C-alpha positions in Angstrom: 0.0 0.0 0.0 1.2 3.5 -0.9 2.2 5.8 2.0 2.2 9.5 1.4 5.0 10.0 3.9 7.4 8.0 1.7 7.0 10.4 -1.3 10.2 12.3 -2.2 9.2 15.9 -3.1 11.9 17.9 -4.9 11.6 21.6 -5.7 12.7 22.4 -9.2 13.4 25.8 -10.7 13.1 24.3 -14.2 9.9 22.4 -13.7 6.7 24.1 -15.0 4.2 21.5 -13.8 3.9 18.9 -11.1 5.3 15.5 -12.2 5.0 12.2 -10.5 7.6 9.5 -11.1 7.2 5.9 -9.9 10.6 4.2 -10.1 11.2 0.5 -10.7 11.9 0.0 -7.0 8.5 1.4 -6.1 9.7 4.7 -4.8 7.7 7.8 -5.7 9.2 11.2 -6.5 7.3 14.4 -7.2 8.9 17.3 -9.1 7.4 20.5 -7.7 7.8 23.9 -9.5 9.0 26.6 -7.2 5.8 28.6 -7.5 3.6 25.7 -6.3 2.9 25.4 -2.6 3.6 22.2 -0.6 0.0 22.0 0.3 -1.0 22.0 -3.4 1.5 19.3 -4.1 0.2 17.1 -1.3 -3.3 17.5 -2.5 -2.2 16.6 -6.1 -0.5 13.5 -4.8 -3.5 12.5 -2.8 -5.8 13.0 -5.8 -3.5 10.7 -7.9 -3.3 8.0 -5.2 -5.1 5.4 -7.3 -2.8 6.0 -10.3 0.3 5.8 -8.1 -0.8 2.5 -6.4 -1.5 1.0 -9.9 1.9 2.1 -11.2 3.7 0.6 -8.2 1.7 -2.6 -8.6 2.5 -2.7 -12.3 6.2 -2.2 -11.6 6.2 -5.0 -9.0 4.5 -7.4 -11.5 7.1 -6.6 -14.2 9.9 -7.2 -11.7 8.4 -10.6 -10.8 8.1 -11.6 -14.4 11.8 -10.7 -15.0 12.9 -12.8 -12.0 
């Protein structure tokens, strides 16, 4: 199950929009433009919870097939 506290949030001066990246190891990273508040970012991540959980599950299934 996905835990919001495990999300790595990185401020980016070059980023123009919020971007969620789910890595192969299941970790989640969010690139946050400097003009976006942390509260807005957390609400965005919460709104995308289902997508994040599906992406983590898909990655873990791919890893299992490769093993």
